[in-house]
C-alpha positions, 0 to 999 in steps of 0.5 A: 755258425760264427767262427772267430780266430784269435791271432797273436800277430797279423799273419798267424791265422793264415799260417796255422788255420787259414785253410780252415777259415776259408773252408768255413767261409765258403760253406756259408758260415760267418768268420772273423779274425781278431789280431791282438798285436800290430806286428810292430817289430817285424822289420829290419829297416822300418820304424815300429809305426811304419811297419805296423801300418803296413802290417795292418794294411796287409791283414786287411787285404788278407781277410778280404780274400775270404771276406772275413771280419777283422778286429785289429786290437793294436797291442805292441808286438812281443809285449802282450800281457794279461791286464784288466785292459787287455782282458776287457778288450778280448771279452768285448770282441767276443761279445761283439762277434758272439762266436760259436767256435773260437780258434786260438794258439795252444796256451801250453804247447807254443814257443812264442810268449805272444802266442801262449798268452793269446791262448791263455787270454782266450781261455781265461775269458771264455766264461767272463764273456757271458757274465753280466756284471763284467761290463764292457761296451757290448752286452754279454754273450748268451752262451759259452763258445767252444775253444779249439787250439790250432797247431803251433809252429812245426807242430812240436809237442801238439797232439792233434785231435781233429784234422780239417782237410783243406786241399780244396782251399790250399790256393786260398790259404796261400793267397791269404799268406802272400798278402803278408809280404813284409812278414815274408821279407822279415822271415827271410832276413831273420831265418832264411825261410819264407812263409811258403816254406813254413806253411807247406811242410806242416800242411802236407804233413798233417795231410799225410797223417789223415789221408789227404793232400793238405790239412790243418790240425786242432785239439779241443780245450776241455772245459765245464760245461761241455755242450754237445748236440743231442745226436752227437757221437764221438767225432770221426776226425774227418771233415765231411 
């Protein structure tokens, strides 16, 4: 299976679904992270180009922890908009990787415009990626992927439909997040909390809800047509 995560900023994938990505990879699946913005406003001291360079290096180090493929899309932080250029770029990433499952922010329940716009872009392009007459560098996908929205910051307003137990991959998730040292510095300067203080309470709470130590929560985007396996019943809500 091929799993693609769209991350608005260079650290969001690690914060909200890093354990799930690590678990997929450890089970032998292909994993990629597409980062839409370059994180170029996240520094109290450096220029935009300087911090963007650092954040790309940190992102490559983090994806290297699990051996995931990285798509660095390079749009300006806080100024991500829906445009023909951006749509075609998202479509082309989908066509390059050909995912079965796409993870992205919840377009309806997140607080940050870059997050909600990322979720909306993924939603708006999920059929387009398979449409032959929408031309990009790569040929169209042969099937339409599933979309799963990952937990927003603090889990506010988010109704979890499916939990992934990441207890065995907690250390990997932390190691990935720790690669983003510049963002940890930025969070401490802006909000007086570090990345670990953001990640652990939410993962522990989701774990408490589903009966394990650490978990990540998701809900499935509803679309037509829905694809199901011949032997599929309702999901149990737990990973095997």
